[in-house]
C-alpha positions as CSV (number, residue, x, y, z in Angstrom):
1,M,75.7,7.5,46.9
2,E,79.3,8.6,47.0
3,Q,80.3,12.0,48.3
4,M,83.5,13.7,47.1
5,Q,85.2,16.4,49.1
6,L,86.6,19.2,47.0
7,E,88.1,22.6,47.9
8,R,84.8,24.1,46.8
9,G,82.7,21.8,49.0
10,T,81.1,18.3,48.7
11,V,79.5,16.9,45.5
12,M,77.1,14.0,45.4
13,V,78.0,11.2,42.9
14,L,75.3,8.6,42.1
15,P,76.4,4.9,42.3
16,D,76.6,4.7,38.5
17,G,79.0,7.7,38.3
18,R,76.5,10.4,37.4
19,L,76.2,13.9,38.8
20,D,73.3,16.3,38.3
21,R,74.0,19.7,36.8
22,K,74.3,21.4,40.2
23,N,76.9,18.9,41.5
24,A,78.7,18.9,38.1
25,A,79.0,22.7,38.2
26,K,80.3,22.6,41.8
27,F,82.9,19.9,40.7
28,L,84.1,22.1,37.8
29,G,83.9,25.4,39.8
30,Y,81.2,26.9,37.5
31,S,77.6,27.8,38.0
32,P,74.8,25.5,36.8
33,A,73.7,28.3,34.4
34,T,77.1,28.2,32.8
35,L,76.8,24.4,32.2
36,A,73.3,25.0,30.8
37,D,74.6,27.7,28.4
38,W,77.5,25.5,27.3
39,H,75.0,22.7,26.6
40,R,72.9,25.1,24.5
41,L,76.0,26.2,22.6
42,G,77.3,22.6,22.1
43,K,80.3,23.2,24.3
44,G,81.5,21.9,27.7
45,P,81.5,18.4,29.0
46,R,79.2,15.7,27.6
47,S,75.9,15.2,29.3
48,R,72.8,13.0,29.0
49,M,69.1,13.6,29.7
50,V,67.6,11.1,32.1
51,G,64.1,11.4,33.3
52,G,63.9,15.0,32.2
53,R,67.1,16.0,34.0
54,R,70.6,16.6,32.7
55,F,73.4,14.4,34.1
56,Y,77.1,14.4,33.7
57,N,79.5,11.4,34.1
58,I,82.3,11.9,36.6
59,E,84.9,10.6,34.1
60,D,83.7,13.0,31.4
61,L,84.0,15.8,34.0
62,R,87.5,14.8,34.9
63,Q,88.6,14.7,31.3
64,F,87.0,18.1,30.6
65,A,88.7,19.6,33.7
66,G,92.0,18.1,32.7
67,A,91.8,19.4,29.1
68,A,90.8,22.9,30.4
69,A,93.8,23.1,32.7
């Protein structure tokens, strides 16, 4: 498992490039609740449900962060 050091702390990235909602939120600088709301509204970065949990691909998060800047 890869760890990325950010200004906001450390996020855990799974070997296949996925982050869970908590780590994706930390990567983007938002709360997990904000990501959940965005998903419900059809906004925000793409995500996938795996084993009953929502995951985000690191490349999708980078694209989303770049587009929002």
